[in-house]
MINUNU-530090 format. One line per 4 residues: number of its first residue (from 1); for each residue x, y, z of N, C-alpha, C. Coordinates in nm, 2 decimals. Layout:
N
NUM	X:Y:Z:X:Y:Z:X:Y:Z | ... $
***
This chain:
313
1	0.45:0.98:-2.40:0.43:0.93:-2.26:0.39:1.05:-2.17 | 0.29:1.02:-2.09:0.24:1.12:-1.99:0.34:1.13:-1.88 | 0.35:1.24:-1.81:0.43:1.25:-1.69:0.35:1.23:-1.57 | 0.42:1.18:-1.46:0.35:1.16:-1.33:0.46:1.18:-1.23 $
5	0.42:1.21:-1.11:0.51:1.21:-0.99:0.46:1.10:-0.90 | 0.56:1.02:-0.85:0.53:0.92:-0.75:0.60:0.96:-0.62 | 0.53:0.96:-0.51:0.59:0.99:-0.38:0.56:0.87:-0.29 | 0.67:0.81:-0.25:0.66:0.69:-0.17:0.74:0.70:-0.05 $
9	0.72:0.61:0.05:0.79:0.61:0.17:0.73:0.51:0.27 | 0.80:0.48:0.38:0.74:0.39:0.48:0.63:0.46:0.56 | 0.56:0.38:0.63:0.46:0.44:0.72:0.52:0.54:0.82 | 0.44:0.65:0.84:0.49:0.75:0.93:0.60:0.84:0.88 $
13	0.63:0.83:0.75:0.74:0.92:0.70:0.69:1.06:0.66 | 0.56:1.08:0.65:0.51:1.21:0.61:0.49:1.22:0.46 | 0.48:1.11:0.39:0.46:1.12:0.24:0.33:1.18:0.20 | 0.22:1.16:0.27:0.09:1.21:0.23:0.09:1.36:0.25 $
17	0.14:1.41:0.36:0.14:1.56:0.38:0.23:1.63:0.27 | 0.34:1.56:0.23:0.42:1.62:0.13:0.35:1.62:0.00 | 0.29:1.50:-0.04:0.21:1.49:-0.17:0.10:1.59:-0.18 | 0.03:1.61:-0.07:-0.09:1.70:-0.07:-0.04:1.85:-0.08 $
21	0.07:1.88:0.00:0.12:2.02:-0.01:0.17:2.05:-0.15 | 0.24:1.96:-0.21:0.29:1.98:-0.35:0.17:1.99:-0.44 | 0.07:1.90:-0.43:-0.04:1.90:-0.52:-0.12:2.03:-0.51 | -0.14:2.08:-0.38:-0.21:2.21:-0.36:-0.14:2.32:-0.43 $
25	-0.01:2.32:-0.43:0.07:2.43:-0.49:0.07:2.43:-0.64 | 0.07:2.31:-0.70:0.08:2.30:-0.85:-0.05:2.26:-0.92 | -0.16:2.24:-0.84:-0.28:2.20:-0.90:-0.29:2.06:-0.94 | -0.22:1.97:-0.87:-0.22:1.83:-0.91:-0.33:1.75:-0.83 $
29	-0.35:1.62:-0.87:-0.44:1.54:-0.80:-0.37:1.41:-0.75 | -0.42:1.36:-0.64:-0.35:1.24:-0.58:-0.42:1.11:-0.62 | -0.34:1.01:-0.66:-0.39:0.88:-0.68:-0.33:0.79:-0.56 | -0.41:0.75:-0.47:-0.35:0.67:-0.36:-0.30:0.54:-0.40 $
33	-0.19:0.50:-0.34:-0.13:0.36:-0.37:-0.12:0.29:-0.23 | -0.23:0.27:-0.17:-0.24:0.21:-0.04:-0.34:0.09:-0.04 | -0.30:-0.03:-0.02:-0.38:-0.15:-0.04:-0.50:-0.15:0.06 | -0.50:-0.08:0.17:-0.61:-0.09:0.27:-0.69:0.04:0.27 $
37	-0.64:0.15:0.22:-0.72:0.27:0.22:-0.84:0.27:0.11 | -0.83:0.17:0.03:-0.94:0.15:-0.06:-1.08:0.12:0.01 | -1.07:0.07:0.13:-1.19:0.02:0.20:-1.26:0.13:0.28 | -1.39:0.13:0.25:-1.48:0.23:0.33:-1.49:0.19:0.47 $
41	-1.50:0.29:0.56:-1.53:0.28:0.70:-1.41:0.22:0.78 | -1.30:0.19:0.70:-1.18:0.15:0.77:-1.08:0.27:0.76 | -1.11:0.37:0.85:-1.05:0.50:0.84:-0.93:0.52:0.93 | -0.95:0.50:1.06:-0.84:0.53:1.15:-0.73:0.42:1.14 $
45	-0.77:0.29:1.13:-0.67:0.19:1.12:-0.59:0.19:1.00 | -0.64:0.24:0.89:-0.56:0.25:0.76:-0.49:0.38:0.75 | -0.51:0.48:0.85:-0.44:0.60:0.85:-0.48:0.69:0.73 | -0.61:0.70:0.69:-0.64:0.78:0.58:-0.61:0.93:0.60 $
49	-0.62:0.98:0.72:-0.58:1.12:0.75:-0.63:1.21:0.64 | -0.77:1.21:0.62:-0.82:1.29:0.51:-0.81:1.44:0.53 | -0.79:1.48:0.65:-0.77:1.62:0.68:-0.65:1.67:0.61 | -0.55:1.58:0.58:-0.43:1.62:0.51:-0.46:1.67:0.37 $
53	-0.57:1.63:0.31:-0.61:1.67:0.18:-0.67:1.81:0.16 | -0.68:1.88:0.28:-0.72:2.02:0.27:-0.60:2.10:0.32 | -0.54:2.17:0.22:-0.41:2.24:0.25:-0.44:2.39:0.22 | -0.43:2.47:0.33:-0.45:2.61:0.32:-0.58:2.65:0.26 $
57	-0.68:2.58:0.29:-0.82:2.60:0.24:-0.84:2.54:0.10 | -0.74:2.48:0.04:-0.75:2.41:-0.09:-0.78:2.26:-0.07 | -0.89:2.22:-0.12:-0.92:2.07:-0.12:-0.85:2.00:-0.23 | -0.75:1.92:-0.20:-0.68:1.84:-0.30:-0.76:1.72:-0.34 $
61	-0.80:1.71:-0.47:-0.87:1.59:-0.51:-0.79:1.46:-0.50 | -0.86:1.36:-0.45:-0.79:1.23:-0.44:-0.87:1.12:-0.50 | -0.80:1.01:-0.54:-0.86:0.89:-0.61:-0.82:0.76:-0.54 | -0.90:0.66:-0.55:-0.88:0.52:-0.50:-0.87:0.51:-0.35 $
65	-0.94:0.60:-0.28:-0.97:0.59:-0.14:-1.12:0.57:-0.13 | -1.16:0.48:-0.04:-1.30:0.45:-0.01:-1.38:0.40:-0.14 | -1.32:0.30:-0.21:-1.38:0.25:-0.33:-1.43:0.11:-0.32 | -1.40:0.04:-0.20:-1.44:-0.10:-0.19:-1.50:-0.12:-0.05 $
69	-1.58:-0.22:-0.04:-1.65:-0.26:0.09:-1.56:-0.34:0.17 | -1.56:-0.32:0.31:-1.49:-0.41:0.40:-1.54:-0.55:0.38 | -1.45:-0.65:0.39:-1.49:-0.79:0.37:-1.45:-0.84:0.23 | -1.44:-0.75:0.13:-1.40:-0.79:0.00:-1.25:-0.79:0.00 $
73	-1.19:-0.86:-0.10:-1.05:-0.88:-0.11:-1.00:-0.81:-0.24 | -0.97:-0.68:-0.23:-0.92:-0.60:-0.33:-0.78:-0.65:-0.36 | -0.74:-0.64:-0.49:-0.60:-0.70:-0.52:-0.53:-0.61:-0.63 | -0.41:-0.65:-0.66:-0.32:-0.56:-0.74:-0.38:-0.56:-0.89 $
77	-0.45:-0.66:-0.93:-0.51:-0.66:-1.07:-0.62:-0.55:-1.07 | -0.70:-0.55:-0.97:-0.81:-0.44:-0.96:-0.75:-0.31:-0.95 | -0.64:-0.30:-0.87:-0.57:-0.17:-0.85:-0.52:-0.11:-0.98 | -0.46:-0.20:-1.06:-0.41:-0.15:-1.19:-0.52:-0.09:-1.28 $
81	-0.63:-0.17:-1.28:-0.75:-0.13:-1.36:-0.80:0.01:-1.31 | -0.82:0.02:-1.18:-0.88:0.14:-1.12:-0.78:0.26:-1.13 | -0.65:0.23:-1.12:-0.55:0.33:-1.13:-0.55:0.39:-1.27 | -0.56:0.30:-1.37:-0.56:0.35:-1.51:-0.68:0.43:-1.54 $
85	-0.79:0.40:-1.49:-0.91:0.48:-1.50:-0.90:0.62:-1.44 | -0.84:0.63:-1.32:-0.82:0.75:-1.26:-0.71:0.84:-1.33 | -0.60:0.77:-1.37:-0.49:0.83:-1.44:-0.54:0.89:-1.57 | -0.62:0.82:-1.64:-0.67:0.86:-1.77:-0.76:0.99:-1.76 $
89	-0.85:0.98:-1.66:-0.94:1.09:-1.63:-0.86:1.22:-1.59 | -0.76:1.20:-1.51:-0.68:1.32:-1.46:-0.60:1.38:-1.58 | -0.53:1.29:-1.65:-0.44:1.35:-1.76:-0.52:1.40:-1.88 | -0.64:1.34:-1.90:-0.73:1.40:-2.01:-0.77:1.54:-1.98 $
93	-0.78:1.57:-1.85:-0.81:1.71:-1.81:-0.69:1.80:-1.80 | -0.57:1.75:-1.84:-0.45:1.83:-1.84:-0.39:1.85:-1.71 | -0.43:1.76:-1.61:-0.38:1.78:-1.47:-0.27:1.68:-1.45 | -0.18:1.72:-1.36:-0.07:1.63:-1.32:-0.11:1.53:-1.21 $
97	-0.09:1.40:-1.24:-0.12:1.30:-1.13:0.00:1.28:-1.04 | -0.03:1.26:-0.91:0.07:1.23:-0.81:0.03:1.10:-0.75 | 0.10:0.99:-0.77:0.07:0.86:-0.71:0.14:0.86:-0.57 | 0.07:0.84:-0.47:0.13:0.85:-0.33:0.09:0.73:-0.25 $
101	0.19:0.66:-0.19:0.15:0.56:-0.10:0.27:0.48:-0.05 | 0.24:0.37:0.02:0.35:0.28:0.07:0.34:0.14:0.03 | 0.24:0.10:-0.05:0.22:-0.04:-0.09:0.31:-0.06:-0.22 | 0.43:-0.11:-0.19:0.53:-0.13:-0.29:0.48:-0.21:-0.41 $
105	0.41:-0.31:-0.39:0.36:-0.40:-0.50:0.27:-0.32:-0.59 | 0.18:-0.24:-0.54:0.09:-0.16:-0.62:0.16:-0.06:-0.70 | 0.26:0.01:-0.63:0.34:0.11:-0.70:0.42:0.05:-0.81 | 0.49:-0.06:-0.79:0.57:-0.12:-0.89:0.49:-0.18:-1.00 $
109	0.37:-0.23:-0.97:0.28:-0.29:-1.08:0.25:-0.18:-1.18 | 0.23:-0.06:-1.13:0.20:0.06:-1.22:0.33:0.10:-1.29 | 0.44:0.13:-1.22:0.56:0.18:-1.28:0.63:0.09:-1.38 | 0.62:-0.05:-1.35:0.68:-0.15:-1.43:0.58:-0.20:-1.54 $
113	0.45:-0.17:-1.52:0.35:-0.21:-1.62:0.33:-0.36:-1.61 | 0.33:-0.42:-1.49:0.30:-0.57:-1.48:0.18:-0.60:-1.57 | 0.19:-0.71:-1.64:0.08:-0.76:-1.73:0.00:-0.86:-1.65 | -0.10:-0.82:-1.59:-0.18:-0.91:-1.49:-0.32:-0.94:-1.55 $
117	-0.37:-1.04:-1.49:-0.51:-1.08:-1.53:-0.58:-1.14:-1.41 | -0.71:-1.15:-1.40:-0.78:-1.21:-1.29:-0.75:-1.36:-1.28 | -0.72:-1.40:-1.16:-0.68:-1.55:-1.14:-0.80:-1.62:-1.07 | -0.85:-1.72:-1.13:-0.97:-1.80:-1.07:-0.92:-1.88:-0.95 $
121	-1.02:-1.92:-0.87:-0.99:-2.01:-0.76:-0.96:-2.15:-0.81 | -0.85:-2.21:-0.74:-0.81:-2.34:-0.78:-0.84:-2.43:-0.65 | -0.96:-2.50:-0.66:-1.00:-2.57:-0.54:-0.91:-2.69:-0.51 | -0.87:-2.76:-0.61:-0.77:-2.87:-0.59:-0.65:-2.83:-0.52 $
125	-0.59:-2.72:-0.57:-0.47:-2.67:-0.51:-0.49:-2.63:-0.36 | -0.60:-2.56:-0.34:-0.63:-2.51:-0.20:-0.65:-2.63:-0.11 | -0.71:-2.74:-0.15:-0.73:-2.86:-0.07:-0.59:-2.92:-0.04 | -0.50:-2.92:-0.14:-0.37:-2.98:-0.12:-0.28:-2.90:-0.02 $
129	-0.31:-2.77:-0.01:-0.24:-2.68:0.08:-0.30:-2.67:0.22 | -0.42:-2.72:0.24:-0.49:-2.71:0.36:-0.41:-2.78:0.48 | -0.40:-2.71:0.59:-0.33:-2.78:0.70:-0.18:-2.75:0.71 | -0.13:-2.69:0.60:0.01:-2.66:0.60:0.04:-2.53:0.69 $
133	0.15:-2.52:0.75:0.18:-2.41:0.84:0.22:-2.29:0.75 | 0.22:-2.17:0.81:0.25:-2.05:0.73:0.40:-2.06:0.68 | 0.49:-2.12:0.76:0.63:-2.13:0.72:0.64:-2.22:0.60 | 0.56:-2.33:0.60:0.56:-2.42:0.48:0.51:-2.36:0.36 $
137	0.40:-2.28:0.38:0.34:-2.21:0.26:0.44:-2.10:0.21 | 0.50:-2.04:0.30:0.60:-1.93:0.26:0.71:-1.99:0.17 | 0.76:-2.11:0.21:0.86:-2.18:0.14:0.82:-2.22:0.00 | 0.69:-2.27:-0.01:0.64:-2.31:-0.14:0.63:-2.18:-0.23 $
141	0.58:-2.07:-0.17:0.56:-1.95:-0.25:0.70:-1.90:-0.30 | 0.80:-1.90:-0.21:0.94:-1.86:-0.25:0.99:-1.94:-0.37 | 0.97:-2.07:-0.37:1.01:-2.15:-0.48:0.94:-2.12:-0.61 | 0.81:-2.09:-0.60:0.73:-2.05:-0.72:0.78:-1.92:-0.77 $
145	0.80:-1.82:-0.68:0.85:-1.69:-0.72:0.98:-1.70:-0.79 | 1.07:-1.79:-0.74:1.20:-1.80:-0.80:1.18:-1.86:-0.95 | 1.09:-1.96:-0.96:1.07:-2.02:-1.09:1.01:-1.92:-1.19 | 0.92:-1.84:-1.14:0.85:-1.74:-1.22:0.92:-1.61:-1.25 $
149	1.03:-1.59:-1.17:1.10:-1.46:-1.17:1.01:-1.35:-1.13 | 0.93:-1.38:-1.02:0.83:-1.29:-0.98:0.87:-1.19:-0.87 | 0.83:-1.07:-0.88:0.85:-0.97:-0.77:0.73:-0.95:-0.69 | 0.62:-1.02:-0.71:0.50:-1.00:-0.64:0.50:-1.08:-0.51 $
153	0.41:-1.04:-0.42:0.38:-1.11:-0.29:0.50:-1.11:-0.20 | 0.53:-0.99:-0.14:0.63:-0.99:-0.03:0.57:-1.03:0.10 | 0.65:-1.03:0.21:0.60:-1.08:0.34:0.48:-1.01:0.39 | 0.47:-0.88:0.35:0.36:-0.79:0.40:0.23:-0.85:0.34 $
157	0.23:-0.91:0.22:0.11:-0.95:0.16:0.07:-1.09:0.20 | 0.16:-1.17:0.27:0.13:-1.31:0.30:0.16:-1.34:0.45 | 0.10:-1.25:0.53:0.12:-1.27:0.68:0.02:-1.36:0.75 | -0.07:-1.42:0.67:-0.16:-1.53:0.72:-0.16:-1.64:0.62 $
161	-0.20:-1.76:0.67:-0.20:-1.88:0.58:-0.30:-1.86:0.47 | -0.41:-1.80:0.49:-0.51:-1.77:0.39:-0.45:-1.69:0.27 | -0.38:-1.58:0.31:-0.32:-1.49:0.21:-0.21:-1.56:0.14 | -0.13:-1.65:0.21:-0.02:-1.72:0.14:-0.08:-1.82:0.04 $
165	-0.19:-1.88:0.07:-0.25:-1.98:-0.02:-0.30:-1.91:-0.15 | -0.36:-1.79:-0.13:-0.40:-1.71:-0.25:-0.28:-1.67:-0.33 | -0.17:-1.63:-0.27:-0.05:-1.59:-0.34:0.01:-1.71:-0.42 | 0.01:-1.83:-0.36:0.05:-1.95:-0.43:-0.04:-1.98:-0.55 $
169	-0.17:-1.96:-0.53:-0.27:-1.99:-0.63:-0.24:-1.89:-0.75 | -0.21:-1.77:-0.72:-0.18:-1.67:-0.83:-0.05:-1.71:-0.90 | 0.06:-1.74:-0.82:0.19:-1.77:-0.89:0.18:-1.90:-0.97 | 0.10:-2.00:-0.92:0.08:-2.13:-0.99:0.01:-2.10:-1.13 $
173	-0.09:-2.01:-1.12:-0.16:-1.97:-1.24:-0.07:-1.91:-1.35 | 0.01:-1.82:-1.30:0.10:-1.75:-1.40:0.21:-1.85:-1.45 | 0.25:-1.94:-1.36:0.35:-2.04:-1.41:0.29:-2.13:-1.52 | 0.16:-2.16:-1.51:0.10:-2.25:-1.61:0.06:-2.17:-1.73 $
177	0.00:-2.05:-1.71:-0.06:-1.98:-1.82:0.03:-1.87:-1.88 | 0.13:-1.82:-1.80:0.21:-1.71:-1.85:0.13:-1.58:-1.85 | 0.20:-1.47:-1.89:0.13:-1.34:-1.89:0.03:-1.34:-2.00 | -0.08:-1.26:-1.98:-0.18:-1.24:-2.08:-0.13:-1.16:-2.19 $
181	-0.17:-1.21:-2.31:-0.13:-1.13:-2.43:-0.24:-1.03:-2.46 | -0.36:-1.04:-2.40:-0.47:-0.95:-2.43:-0.46:-0.83:-2.35 | -0.41:-0.84:-2.23:-0.41:-0.73:-2.14:-0.28:-0.66:-2.13 | -0.27:-0.53:-2.16:-0.15:-0.46:-2.15:-0.16:-0.34:-2.06 $
185	-0.05:-0.30:-2.00:-0.06:-0.18:-1.92:0.04:-0.08:-1.98 | -0.01:0.04:-2.01:0.07:0.14:-2.08:0.20:0.18:-2.00 | 0.30:0.22:-2.07:0.42:0.27:-2.01:0.39:0.41:-1.96 | 0.41:0.43:-1.83:0.39:0.56:-1.76:0.52:0.61:-1.71 $
189	0.56:0.73:-1.76:0.69:0.78:-1.72:0.67:0.86:-1.59 | 0.73:0.82:-1.49:0.71:0.89:-1.36:0.84:0.93:-1.29 | 0.85:1.05:-1.24:0.96:1.09:-1.15:0.92:1.03:-1.01 | 1.02:0.96:-0.95:0.99:0.89:-0.82:1.06:0.96:-0.71 $
193	0.99:1.01:-0.61:1.04:1.07:-0.49:1.02:0.98:-0.37 | 1.13:0.95:-0.30:1.12:0.87:-0.18:1.15:0.96:-0.06 | 1.06:0.94:0.04:1.08:1.01:0.17:1.16:0.93:0.26 | 1.28:0.97:0.29:1.38:0.89:0.37:1.37:0.94:0.51 $
197	1.34:0.85:0.60:1.34:0.88:0.75:1.43:0.80:0.83 | 1.50:0.86:0.92:1.59:0.79:1.01:1.51:0.68:1.09 | 1.57:0.57:1.11:1.50:0.45:1.17:1.45:0.48:1.31 | 1.53:0.55:1.39:1.49:0.58:1.53:1.37:0.68:1.52 $
201	1.38:0.78:1.43:1.27:0.88:1.42:1.14:0.81:1.37 | 1.16:0.72:1.28:1.04:0.64:1.23:0.98:0.56:1.34 | 1.06:0.50:1.42:1.01:0.42:1.53:0.93:0.51:1.63 | 0.99:0.63:1.66:0.93:0.72:1.75:0.79:0.77:1.70 $
205	0.79:0.80:1.57:0.66:0.85:1.51:0.56:0.73:1.51 | 0.60:0.61:1.48:0.51:0.50:1.47:0.44:0.48:1.61 | 0.52:0.48:1.72:0.46:0.46:1.85:0.37:0.58:1.89 | 0.41:0.70:1.86:0.33:0.82:1.89:0.20:0.81:1.82 $
209	0.21:0.78:1.69:0.09:0.77:1.60:-0.01:0.66:1.65 | 0.05:0.55:1.69:-0.04:0.44:1.74:-0.11:0.48:1.86 | -0.05:0.54:1.95:-0.11:0.59:2.08:-0.23:0.69:2.04 | -0.20:0.78:1.95:-0.29:0.88:1.91:-0.42:0.82:1.84 $
213	-0.39:0.72:1.75:-0.50:0.66:1.69:-0.59:0.57:1.78 | -0.53:0.51:1.88:-0.60:0.44:1.98:-0.69:0.54:2.06 | -0.63:0.65:2.10:-0.70:0.76:2.17:-0.82:0.81:2.09 | -0.80:0.81:1.95:-0.90:0.87:1.86:-1.01:0.77:1.82 $
217	-1.01:0.65:1.88:-1.13:0.56:1.86:-1.10:0.45:1.76 | -0.97:0.40:1.75:-0.95:0.29:1.66:-1.01:0.16:1.71 | -1.02:0.14:1.83:-1.08:0.02:1.89:-1.23:0.02:1.86 | -1.29:0.14:1.87:-1.44:0.15:1.85:-1.46:0.13:1.70 $
221	-1.37:0.17:1.61:-1.39:0.15:1.47:-1.40:0.00:1.44 | -1.31:-0.08:1.50:-1.31:-0.22:1.48:-1.44:-0.28:1.54 | -1.48:-0.23:1.66:-1.61:-0.28:1.71:-1.73:-0.25:1.62 | -1.73:-0.14:1.56:-1.84:-0.10:1.47:-1.84:-0.19:1.35 $
225	-1.73:-0.22:1.29:-1.72:-0.30:1.17:-1.77:-0.44:1.21 | -1.73:-0.49:1.33:-1.78:-0.62:1.37:-1.93:-0.62:1.39 | -1.98:-0.51:1.45:-2.12:-0.50:1.48:-2.20:-0.49:1.34 | -2.14:-0.44:1.24:-2.20:-0.42:1.11:-2.21:-0.56:1.03 $
229	-2.15:-0.66:1.10:-2.16:-0.79:1.04:-2.04:-0.86:0.98 | -1.93:-0.78:0.99:-1.80:-0.84:0.94:-1.75:-0.95:1.04 | -1.71:-1.06:1.00:-1.66:-1.16:1.09:-1.52:-1.12:1.14 | -1.48:-1.17:1.26:-1.35:-1.15:1.30:-1.24:-1.19:1.20 $
233	-1.27:-1.31:1.14:-1.17:-1.36:1.04:-1.15:-1.27:0.92 | -1.26:-1.20:0.88:-1.26:-1.11:0.77:-1.17:-0.99:0.80 | -1.18:-0.94:0.93:-1.10:-0.82:0.97:-0.96:-0.86:0.99 | -0.94:-0.98:1.05:-0.80:-1.03:1.08:-0.72:-1.04:0.95 $
237	-0.79:-1.07:0.84:-0.73:-1.09:0.71:-0.65:-0.96:0.67 | -0.70:-0.84:0.71:-0.64:-0.72:0.67:-0.51:-0.69:0.74 | -0.48:-0.77:0.84:-0.35:-0.75:0.91:-0.33:-0.63:1.00 | -0.22:-0.62:1.06:-0.18:-0.50:1.14:-0.29:-0.46:1.23 $
241	-0.33:-0.33:1.23:-0.43:-0.28:1.33:-0.55:-0.37:1.34 | -0.60:-0.41:1.22:-0.73:-0.48:1.23:-0.71:-0.62:1.28 | -0.60:-0.68:1.26:-0.57:-0.82:1.32:-0.56:-0.81:1.47 | -0.47:-0.72:1.52:-0.44:-0.72:1.66:-0.56:-0.66:1.74 $
245	-0.62:-0.56:1.69:-0.73:-0.50:1.77:-0.85:-0.59:1.77 | -0.88:-0.66:1.66:-0.99:-0.76:1.65:-0.96:-0.87:1.76 | -0.84:-0.92:1.77:-0.81:-1.02:1.86:-0.83:-0.97:2.01 | -0.80:-0.84:2.03:-0.83:-0.78:2.16:-0.98:-0.77:2.19 $
249	-1.05:-0.73:2.09:-1.20:-0.70:2.10:-1.27:-0.84:2.13 | -1.23:-0.95:2.07:-1.30:-1.07:2.09:-1.24:-1.15:2.21 | -1.15:-1.08:2.28:-1.10:-1.14:2.41:-0.99:-1.24:2.40 | -0.92:-1.24:2.28:-0.81:-1.33:2.27:-0.68:-1.28:2.33 $
253	-0.67:-1.15:2.34:-0.55:-1.09:2.41:-0.59:-0.97:2.50 | -0.50:-0.93:2.58:-0.53:-0.81:2.67:-0.49:-0.69:2.59 | -0.53:-0.57:2.64:-0.50:-0.44:2.58:-0.35:-0.42:2.57 | -0.28:-0.46:2.68:-0.13:-0.44:2.68:-0.06:-0.53:2.58 $
257	-0.11:-0.65:2.57:-0.05:-0.75:2.47:-0.08:-0.70:2.33 | -0.20:-0.65:2.31:-0.24:-0.60:2.18:-0.15:-0.48:2.14 | -0.13:-0.38:2.23:-0.05:-0.27:2.20:0.09:-0.31:2.17 | 0.15:-0.39:2.25:0.29:-0.43:2.24:0.31:-0.51:2.10 $
261	0.22:-0.60:2.08:0.24:-0.68:1.95:0.22:-0.60:1.83 | 0.12:-0.51:1.83:0.09:-0.42:1.72:0.20:-0.32:1.69 | 0.26:-0.27:1.80:0.37:-0.18:1.78:0.49:-0.24:1.71 | 0.52:-0.37:1.76:0.63:-0.44:1.70:0.60:-0.47:1.55 $
265	0.47:-0.51:1.52:0.43:-0.55:1.39:0.44:-0.43:1.29 | 0.40:-0.31:1.34:0.41:-0.19:1.25:0.56:-0.16:1.22 | 0.64:-0.17:1.33:0.79:-0.14:1.30:0.84:-0.24:1.20 | 0.80:-0.37:1.21:0.85:-0.47:1.11:0.79:-0.44:0.97 $
269	0.67:-0.39:0.97:0.61:-0.36:0.84:0.68:-0.24:0.77 | 0.72:-0.14:0.85:0.79:-0.03:0.79:0.92:-0.07:0.74 | 0.99:-0.16:0.81:1.12:-0.21:0.76:1.10:-0.29:0.63 | 0.99:-0.37:0.62:0.97:-0.44:0.50:0.94:-0.35:0.38 $
273	0.87:-0.24:0.41:0.84:-0.14:0.31:0.97:-0.09:0.25 | 1.06:-0.05:0.34:1.19:0.00:0.29:1.27:-0.10:0.21 | 1.26:-0.23:0.25:1.33:-0.34:0.18:1.27:-0.35:0.04 | 1.14:-0.33:0.03:1.07:-0.34:-0.11:1.12:-0.22:-0.19 $
277	1.13:-0.10:-0.13:1.17:0.02:-0.21:1.31:0.01:-0.26 | 1.40:-0.05:-0.17:1.54:-0.07:-0.21:1.55:-0.17:-0.32 | 1.46:-0.27:-0.32:1.45:-0.37:-0.42:1.40:-0.31:-0.55 | 1.31:-0.21:-0.55:1.27:-0.14:-0.67:1.39:-0.07:-0.73 $
281	1.47:-0.02:-0.65:1.59:0.05:-0.71:1.68:-0.05:-0.78 | 1.70:-0.17:-0.72:1.78:-0.27:-0.79:1.71:-0.32:-0.92 | 1.58:-0.31:-0.92:1.51:-0.36:-1.04:1.49:-0.25:-1.14 | 1.56:-0.14:-1.12:1.57:-0.03:-1.23:1.49:0.09:-1.20 $
285	1.42:0.11:-1.09:1.35:0.23:-1.06:1.44:0.33:-1.00 | 1.45:0.45:-1.06:1.54:0.56:-1.00:1.46:0.64:-0.90 | 1.49:0.63:-0.77:1.42:0.70:-0.67:1.51:0.81:-0.61 | 1.45:0.93:-0.61:1.52:1.05:-0.56:1.48:1.06:-0.41 $
289	1.57:1.03:-0.32:1.54:1.03:-0.18:1.56:1.17:-0.12 | 1.46:1.21:-0.04:1.47:1.34:0.03:1.45:1.32:0.18 | 1.51:1.41:0.26:1.51:1.39:0.40:1.37:1.43:0.46 | 1.31:1.33:0.53:1.18:1.35:0.60:1.18:1.46:0.70 $
293	1.30:1.49:0.76:1.31:1.59:0.86:1.31:1.73:0.82 | 1.33:1.76:0.69:1.33:1.89:0.64:1.19:1.96:0.66 | 1.19:2.09:0.67:1.06:2.16:0.68:0.98:2.13:0.55 | 0.84:2.13:0.57:0.76:2.09:0.46:0.78:2.18:0.33 $
297	0.79:2.31:0.35:0.81:2.40:0.24:0.93:2.36:0.16 | 1.04:2.32:0.23:1.17:2.29:0.17:1.15:2.16:0.09 | 1.08:2.06:0.15:1.05:1.94:0.08:0.97:1.96:-0.05 | 0.87:2.05:-0.05:0.79:2.08:-0.17:0.88:2.14:-0.27 $
301	0.97:2.23:-0.23:1.06:2.30:-0.33:1.15:2.20:-0.39 | 1.20:2.10:-0.31:1.29:2.00:-0.36:1.22:1.91:-0.47 | 1.09:1.87:-0.43:1.01:1.79:-0.53:1.00:1.87:-0.66 | 0.96:2.00:-0.65:0.94:2.08:-0.77:1.07:2.08:-0.85 $
305	1.18:2.10:-0.78:1.31:2.11:-0.85:1.35:1.98:-0.92 | 1.33:1.87:-0.85:1.36:1.74:-0.91:1.28:1.71:-1.03 | 1.15:1.74:-1.01:1.05:1.72:-1.12:1.09:1.80:-1.25 | 1.12:1.93:-1.22:1.16:2.01:-1.34:1.28:1.96:-1.40 $
309	1.38:1.92:-1.33:1.51:1.87:-1.38:1.49:1.75:-1.46 | 1.41:1.65:-1.41:1.39:1.52:-1.47:1.31:1.53:-1.60 | 1.21:1.63:-1.60:1.13:1.64:-1.72:1.19:1.72:-1.83 | 1.30:1.78:-1.80:1.38:1.85:-1.91:1.47:1.76:-1.98 $
313	1.50:1.64:-1.92:1.59:1.55:-1.99:1.54:1.49:-2.12 $
***
């Protein structure tokens, strides 16, 4: 089994700067585990912060960022496939991979080796679900997940009716067909590091970062994507920044309403991320939590120490 390090944490916890600082020091490469950073030209809203990948003059190689066009619907099945390609390339060169991100479903799909396959569109099912409210769809999905014993599709993934219907379609497919016998995902042994940040500090950082990103042109980024031909519905699909800023740009809300609603939504999103990570622990993933408030150098040394100890076992 190959070794890997996974660095996870909620939004604004500083996980990327920790991962890149560690990678620069040990010669590792980053595999992003972020469901929205895969999209090109969606830079500020997804928080790519590519400047973080240059550490002390060292450019840290990264993978699975800027690999899909806006408007497409990248999913966990495609992520597993692309992850495996990047992982194989990195390890074949004798380099340590560091998976870093906050999309719990993508991370767990890799660490647990979910056996997934592409799910076709079910037009009959879609027609039967048309007109149902998000609350009704969420209840249907919850029942299917319970029947399937599924850990996929948390609230972050189904915050619109369209996404909830797709999630139901996937769960229905697996309920009928079961896991694929042809597709398998290899066991990857990973040391998992979690960046633990105090709730109040996390809230402060989220608000500060939102203001900074708005000052740095996040609204213009959305306007450019719309001008490039993306429909408002296509952008709203991606949730959070793209949902609320698109609604502001098309005149549905005021700037003040957009800011207030988006700030609340990001706080709720970070809370759901932590809920997912705690769930991962209950499902058997051992996460070594380190304090986000420690100096960066100390955090890097802690990661090195934990990795060395775990790989000696």
